[in-house]
NUSENU-887356 format. One line per 10 residues: number of its first residue (from 1); for each residue x, y, z of N, C-alpha, C. Coordinates in steps of 0.1 Angstrom, whole numbers. Layout:
NUM	X/Y/Z/X/Y/Z/X/Y/Z; ...
***
This chain:
1	8/-12/0/0/0/0/9/13/0; 6/22/-9/15/34/-10/10/44/1; 19/53/5/16/63/15/7/74/9; -2/80/16/-11/90/11/-3/102/5; 9/105/11/16/117/6/21/115/-8; 23/102/-12/28/100/-26/18/105/-36; 5/105/-33/-5/109/-42/-4/124/-45; 1/132/-35/3/146/-37/14/149/-47; 24/140/-48/36/143/-56/36/136/-70; 29/125/-71/31/117/-83/18/115/-91
11	19/120/-103/7/119/-113/5/104/-116; 16/97/-117/15/82/-120/7/75/-109; 10/79/-96/3/73/-85/-12/76/-85; -15/89/-89/-29/93/-89/-36/86/-100; -30/85/-112/-36/77/-123/-38/63/-119; -29/57/-112/-30/43/-108/-42/41/-99; -44/50/-90/-56/49/-81/-69/51/-87; -69/58/-98/-82/62/-105/-85/53/-117; -76/44/-120/-77/36/-133/-90/28/-133; -94/22/-122/-106/14/-122/-118/20/-115
21	-117/33/-112/-127/40/-104/-137/47/-113; -150/43/-112/-160/49/-120/-165/62/-112; -174/70/-118/-180/81/-112/-188/77/-99; -195/66/-101/-203/61/-89/-194/57/-78; -183/50/-81/-173/46/-70/-167/58/-64; -164/68/-73/-158/81/-68/-167/88/-58; -180/88/-61/-190/94/-52/-190/87/-39; -189/73/-39/-189/66/-26/-177/70/-18; -165/71/-24/-153/75/-16/-155/89/-10; -160/98/-18/-162/112/-13/-172/112/-2
31	-182/104/-3/-193/104/7/-188/98/20; -179/88/19/-174/82/31/-164/91/38; -157/99/30/-147/109/36/-154/120/43; -166/124/38/-173/135/44/-188/133/41; -195/127/50/-208/122/47/-219/132/45; -217/145/49/-227/155/48/-229/162/35; -222/157/24/-223/165/11/-232/159/1; -229/147/-4/-232/145/-18/-246/143/-22; -255/153/-16/-267/156/-23/-265/162/-36; -253/169/-38/-251/176/-50/-248/168/-62
41	-245/155/-60/-243/146/-72/-257/141/-77; -267/141/-68/-280/135/-71/-287/141/-83; -290/133/-93/-297/138/-105/-289/143/-116; -277/149/-113/-269/155/-123/-255/149/-124; -249/145/-113/-235/139/-114/-225/150/-116; -228/162/-114/-218/173/-115/-219/183/-104; -209/191/-103/-209/202/-92/-201/214/-98; -202/225/-91/-194/237/-95/-182/238/-87; -173/248/-91/-161/250/-84/-163/255/-70; -174/263/-68/-177/268/-55/-181/257/-46
51	-189/247/-51/-193/235/-43/-181/227/-40; -171/226/-49/-159/218/-46/-151/225/-34; -150/238/-35/-144/245/-24/-151/243/-11; -164/243/-11/-172/242/1/-170/227/7; -169/217/-2/-168/204/2/-154/202/9; -143/207/2/-130/205/8/-126/215/18; -135/225/21/-133/235/31/-120/243/29; -119/248/16/-108/256/12/-113/268/5; -106/279/3/-110/290/-5/-112/286/-20; -122/292/-26/-124/290/-40/-112/292/-49
61	-104/302/-45/-92/305/-53/-82/294/-52; -82/286/-41/-73/275/-40/-76/264/-50; -90/261/-52/-94/252/-61/-91/256/-76; -92/269/-78/-89/274/-92/-74/273/-95; -66/275/-85/-52/274/-87/-48/260/-90; -54/250/-83/-51/236/-86/-56/232/-100; -67/237/-104/-73/235/-117/-63/240/-128; -58/252/-126/-49/258/-135/-36/250/-137; -31/244/-126/-19/237/-127/-20/223/-132; -32/217/-130/-34/203/-133/-46/200/-142
71	-49/210/-151/-60/208/-160/-59/196/-169; -46/193/-173/-44/181/-182/-47/168/-175; -47/168/-161/-51/156/-154/-67/155/-152; -72/167/-149/-86/168/-145/-96/166/-157; -92/171/-168/-102/170/-180/-104/156/-184; -94/147/-184/-98/133/-188/-107/126/-178; -108/132/-166/-118/126/-156/-131/133/-157; -134/141/-167/-147/146/-170/-149/160/-167; -139/167/-161/-141/182/-159/-143/189/-172; -153/198/-172/-156/205/-184/-157/220/-181
81	-152/229/-190/-152/243/-189/-161/249/-200; -172/255/-197/-181/261/-207/-176/275/-210; -175/278/-222/-171/292/-226/-179/297/-238; -176/309/-242/-182/314/-255/-196/312/-257; -200/305/-268/-214/304/-272/-221/296/-261; -215/287/-254/-222/279/-244/-227/288/-233; -221/299/-231/-226/308/-220/-234/320/-225; -236/321/-238/-243/333/-244/-257/334/-239; -264/322/-239/-278/323/-234/-279/326/-219; -269/321/-212/-269/324/-197/-267/339/-195
91	-258/345/-202/-256/359/-201/-269/367/-204; -276/362/-215/-288/369/-219/-299/369/-207; -300/357/-201/-310/356/-190/-306/365/-178; -292/366/-176/-288/374/-164/-287/389/-168; -290/393/-180/-290/407/-185/-276/413/-183; -265/405/-185/-251/409/-184/-247/417/-196; -240/428/-195/-235/436/-206/-220/434/-208; -214/428/-198/-199/426/-199/-196/411/-197; -184/407/-199/-179/393/-197/-175/391/-182; -184/394/-173/-181/392/-159/-180/377/-155
101	-186/369/-163/-186/354/-161/-181/348/-173; -168/348/-176/-162/343/-188/-163/328/-190; -165/320/-179/-166/306/-181/-173/300/-169; -177/287/-170/-183/280/-159/-177/266/-159; -171/262/-148/-165/249/-147/-174/239/-140; -175/227/-147/-184/216/-142/-175/205/-138; -176/200/-125/-168/189/-120/-176/176/-119; -170/165/-123/-176/151/-121/-170/145/-108; -177/135/-103/-171/128/-91/-156/124/-93; -153/118/-104/-139/114/-106/-129/126/-106
111	-133/137/-112/-125/149/-112/-124/154/-97; -135/154/-90/-135/158/-76/-126/149/-67; -126/136/-70/-117/127/-63/-102/130/-66; -99/133/-78/-85/136/-82/-81/150/-75; -91/159/-74/-88/171/-67/-84/168/-52; -90/159/-46/-87/155/-33/-72/150/-31; -67/144/-43/-53/140/-43/-43/151/-46; -48/163/-48/-40/174/-52/-40/185/-41; -50/185/-33/-51/196/-22/-42/192/-10; -32/199/-8/-22/194/3/-27/198/17
121	-33/210/19/-36/215/32/-50/213/36; -58/205/29/-72/203/33/-74/191/41; -80/192/53/-82/180/62/-91/170/55; -101/176/48/-111/167/41/-104/159/30; -95/166/22/-87/159/12/-79/148/17; -73/151/29/-64/140/35/-73/128/38; -85/130/43/-94/119/46/-98/112/34; -100/119/23/-104/113/10/-92/104/5; -80/109/7/-69/100/2/-68/87/11; -70/89/24/-69/77/32/-80/67/29
131	-93/72/27/-104/63/23/-101/56/10; -96/64/0/-93/58/-14/-83/47/-13; -72/50/-5/-62/39/-4/-67/27/3; -75/29/13/-81/18/20/-90/9/11; -98/16/3/-106/9/-6/-98/1/-17; -87/8/-22/-79/2/-32/-72/-10/-26; -67/-10/-14/-60/-21/-8/-70/-33/-6; -82/-29/-2/-92/-40/0/-95/-47/-13; -94/-40/-24/-97/-46/-37/-86/-54/-43; -74/-53/-37/-62/-60/-43/-64/-75/-41
141	-60/-83/-51/-61/-98/-50/-52/-104/-39; -56/-113/-32/-48/-120/-21/-49/-135/-23; -40/-142/-17/-40/-156/-17/-51/-161/-8; -60/-169/-14/-72/-174/-6/-68/-182/6; -56/-187/6/-51/-196/17/-47/-187/29; -44/-174/26/-40/-166/37/-52/-160/44; -56/-168/54/-69/-164/61/-67/-152/69; -55/-149/74/-53/-137/82/-55/-125/74; -50/-125/61/-51/-113/52/-66/-111/49; -73/-122/47/-88/-120/44/-95/-114/56
151	-91/-118/68/-97/-113/80/-95/-98/81; -82/-94/79/-78/-80/80/-86/-72/70; -88/-76/58/-96/-69/48/-110/-68/52; -116/-79/57/-130/-78/61/-132/-68/73; -122/-68/82/-123/-59/93/-122/-44/88; -113/-42/78/-111/-28/73/-124/-23/66; -130/-32/58/-143/-29/51/-154/-26/62; -154/-34/72/-165/-32/82/-162/-19/90; -149/-16/92/-146/-3/99/-150/9/91; -147/8/77/-151/19/68/-166/21/69
161	-174/10/69/-188/11/69/-193/18/82; -187/14/93/-191/20/106/-188/34/106; -176/38/101/-172/52/101/-182/61/92; -186/55/81/-195/62/72/-209/64/79; -213/53/86/-226/53/93/-225/64/104; -214/64/111/-212/74/122/-213/88/117; -206/91/106/-207/104/100/-221/108/96; -228/99/89/-242/101/85/-251/104/97; -249/96/108/-257/98/119/-255/111/126; -242/115/127/-239/128/133/-245/139/125
171	-245/138/111/-251/148/103/-266/149/105; -272/137/106/-287/137/109/-290/143/122; -282/141/132/-285/147/145/-283/162/145; -272/166/137/-270/180/136/-281/188/129; -286/181/118/-297/187/111/-309/188/119; -312/178/127/-324/178/136/-323/189/146; -311/190/152/-308/200/162/-310/215/156; -305/217/144/-307/230/138/-321/233/135; -329/223/131/-343/224/128/-351/228/140; -347/221/151/-354/224/164/-351/238/169
181	-338/242/168/-334/255/172/-342/266/164; -343/263/151/-350/273/142/-365/274/146; -371/263/150/-385/263/154/-387/271/167; -377/269/176/-378/276/189/-377/291/188; -367/295/179/-365/310/177/-377/316/170; -383/308/161/-394/313/153/-406/318/161; -407/312/173/-419/316/182/-418/330/186; -405/335/187/-403/349/192/-402/359/181; -403/355/168/-402/365/157/-414/363/148; -417/374/141/-429/373/131/-425/364/119
191	-413/365/115/-409/358/103/-404/344/107; -409/333/101/-405/320/105/-390/317/100; -383/309/109/-370/306/105/-370/292/99; -360/290/90/-359/278/82/-345/275/79; -340/263/81/-327/259/78/-327/248/67; -320/250/56/-320/240/45/-313/227/50; -318/216/45/-312/203/49/-300/200/40; -298/207/30/-287/204/21/-279/217/18; -267/216/11/-259/227/9/-265/237/-2; -276/232/-8/-282/241/-18/-297/240/-15
201	-303/252/-13/-318/252/-10/-326/248/-22; -321/251/-34/-328/247/-47/-328/232/-48; -318/225/-43/-318/211/-44/-329/205/-35; -331/212/-23/-341/208/-14/-355/210/-20; -357/222/-27/-369/225/-34/-372/215/-45; -362/211/-53/-364/201/-63/-369/188/-58; -362/184/-47/-367/171/-41/-381/172/-35; -385/183/-29/-398/185/-23/-409/185/-33; -407/192/-45/-418/192/-55/-417/181/-65; -406/173/-64/-405/161/-73/-400/164/-87
211	-391/173/-89/-385/176/-102/-374/166/-104; -372/162/-117/-361/152/-120/-358/154/-135; -345/150/-139/-342/151/-153/-351/141/-161; -357/147/-172/-365/139/-181/-363/143/-195; -358/134/-204/-354/138/-217/-366/145/-225; -378/140/-222/-390/145/-229/-398/155/-220; -393/159/-209/-400/167/-199/-401/181/-204; -411/189/-198/-413/203/-202/-420/210/-190; -414/221/-186/-420/229/-174/-420/243/-178; -431/250/-177/-431/265/-181/-424/273/-170
221	-417/283/-174/-409/291/-165/-418/298/-155; -429/303/-160/-438/311/-151/-444/302/-141; -447/289/-144/-453/280/-134/-442/276/-124; -430/274/-128/-419/271/-119/-416/282/-110; -416/294/-115/-414/306/-107/-424/308/-96; -437/306/-100/-448/308/-90/-447/297/-79; -443/285/-83/-442/274/-74/-430/277/-64; -419/282/-70/-407/285/-61/-410/297/-52; -417/307/-57/-421/318/-49/-430/314/-37; -440/306/-40/-449/301/-29/-441/293/-19
231	-431/285/-24/-422/277/-15/-414/287/-6; -409/297/-12/-401/307/-4/-410/313/7; -422/316/4/-431/322/14/-434/312/25; -436/299/21/-439/289/31/-428/287/40; -415/287/35/-404/284/44/-398/297/51; -404/308/48/-400/320/55/-389/328/49; -384/324/37/-374/331/30/-379/344/24; -392/344/20/-398/356/14/-410/360/22; -412/373/25/-424/378/31/-430/388/22; -443/387/19/-449/396/10/-460/404/17
241	-459/417/16/-469/426/22/-475/436/12; -487/440/14/-493/450/5/-492/463/12; -485/473/5/-483/486/10/-488/496/-1; -499/503/3/-506/512/-7/-509/505/-20; -514/493/-19/-518/486/-31/-507/479/-39; -495/480/-34/-483/474/-41/-477/464/-32; -471/454/-38/-464/443/-31/-451/448/-26; -448/445/-13/-435/448/-7/-429/435/-4; -417/432/-10/-410/419/-8/-399/421/2; -399/412/12/-388/412/22/-381/398/21
251	-368/398/18/-361/386/16/-352/383/28; -351/371/33/-342/367/44/-331/359/38; -318/363/42/-307/356/37/-306/342/42; -301/333/34/-299/319/38/-286/317/45; -285/306/53/-272/304/61/-260/304/52; -261/298/41/-249/297/31/-249/310/23; -240/319/25/-240/331/18/-239/330/3; -233/319/-2/-232/317/-16/-244/311/-23; -254/307/-14/-266/301/-18/-278/311/-18; -278/320/-27/-287/331/-27/-301/327/-33
261	-312/333/-27/-325/330/-33/-326/334/-47; -336/328/-55/-339/333/-68/-349/344/-67; -346/356/-70/-354/368/-66/-362/373/-78; -361/367/-90/-368/372/-102/-370/361/-112; -381/362/-120/-383/351/-130/-372/350/-140; -365/361/-143/-355/360/-153/-342/353/-148; -342/349/-135/-331/342/-129/-333/327/-129; -346/323/-131/-350/309/-130/-341/299/-138; -340/302/-151/-333/293/-160/-318/292/-156; -312/303/-153/-297/302/-150/-295/294/-137
271	-303/296/-127/-301/290/-114/-304/275/-115; -315/271/-122/-318/257/-123/-308/249/-132; -301/257/-141/-290/250/-148/-279/246/-139; -278/251/-127/-268/247/-118/-271/233/-113; -283/229/-113/-287/216/-109/-289/206/-120; -295/212/-131/-297/204/-143/-289/210/-155; -277/206/-157/-268/212/-167/-274/210/-181; -282/200/-184/-287/198/-197/-300/205/-200; -304/214/-191/-316/222/-192/-315/231/-205; -326/232/-212/-327/241/-223/-340/250/-222
281	-339/262/-227/-350/272/-226/-355/274/-240; -368/273/-242/-375/275/-255/-387/284/-253; -392/288/-264/-405/297/-264/-416/289/-271; -428/289/-265/-439/282/-271/-445/290/-283; -445/283/-294/-450/290/-307/-462/282/-313; -466/271/-307/-476/263/-313/-490/270/-312; -500/264/-318/-513/270/-318/-523/263/-308; -518/252/-302/-527/244/-294/-532/251/-282; -523/259/-275/-527/266/-263/-524/281/-265; -534/288/-269/-532/302/-272/-527/310/-261
291	-532/307/-248/-527/315/-237/-513/313/-234; -507/302/-239/-492/299/-237/-483/305/-248; -489/310/-258/-481/315/-270/-471/326/-265; -459/324/-269/-449/334/-265/-443/331/-251; -448/322/-244/-443/319/-230/-430/310/-231; -421/312/-222/-409/304/-222/-411/291/-214; -405/281/-218/-406/268/-210/-392/261/-211; -390/252/-201/-377/245/-200/-379/231/-204; -370/225/-211/-370/211/-215/-359/204/-209; -361/191/-206/-351/183/-200/-354/180/-185
301	-365/186/-180/-369/182/-166/-384/180/-166; -389/173/-156/-403/171/-154/-405/166/-140; -418/164/-137/-421/160/-123/-422/145/-122; -417/140/-110/-417/126/-108/-431/121/-107; -434/109/-114/-447/103/-114/-448/93/-102; -459/94/-95/-461/85/-84/-465/71/-89; -463/61/-81/-465/47/-85/-480/45/-89; -482/38/-100/-495/35/-104/-503/28/-94; -496/21/-84/-503/13/-74/-511/22/-65; -507/35/-64/-514/44/-54/-527/49/-60
311	-528/48/-74/-540/53/-80/-540/68/-83; -528/74/-81/-527/88/-83/-519/91/-96; -521/103/-101/-514/107/-113/-501/114/-110; -497/123/-119/-485/130/-117/-485/139/-105; -473/142/-99/-472/151/-88/-475/165/-93
***
């Protein structure tokens, strides 16, 4: 078994550890190293540079520096950088007049795992390297006659499972404690308190309303915006008051400062692209529904269908 420090210095060692690792296996290693994250892989299998920095508990600039130095290693693992025409529609939705956002970097689990082998000063990255090497050692062929080695491997695997279960249980208890604290404080304030259960409040909204990637799916932007706005009001993120016949909107900041609420309908497409990268925006021009003509809709997502055994239709 090689030392974890070797992974920091040797590209050959990093390649050797990732040779047989799929994106699914990479997600498992990352989840074992830090069990409170990988809601962000669900449904998309990708994450942003900011989410990588949050996971490894390092500044975003540190991740960008590693990317600049080791792009030739990361791109074969699925890392993609969107530029030029790929961002033109996003800039239009954001009403940007300058190139303030020249590119968008998308990370796959394999690329995120390699990042863990390149971050020297991250405690989470160190744990990722240890878990990866433990898993690799457990997968190495051994003499079936060597019963002691087989026992050691079995004990190692069981220990890894126990550690992962412990981390998940600690996160569950922490989430429950935060939720209870939020409910207690809410009694003393007019505006209800709410703590997201994941690192992205939009991911929680998607799970709650039952949105998922669907190749033939279609959702109108106005309908999705109204649904999201109602959800903000329900969770206490948005407070709406009538002042002299006009709506007054009061927004409450979320715990994660990088996880800002969607405050206008023209932000819907851009923000949901963070969760569904294959999302596309189109305009309805058919004659079937006159009231929908000219309305924008999103393709590539739809609502989860309930089991036919329940006798219910779509969510």
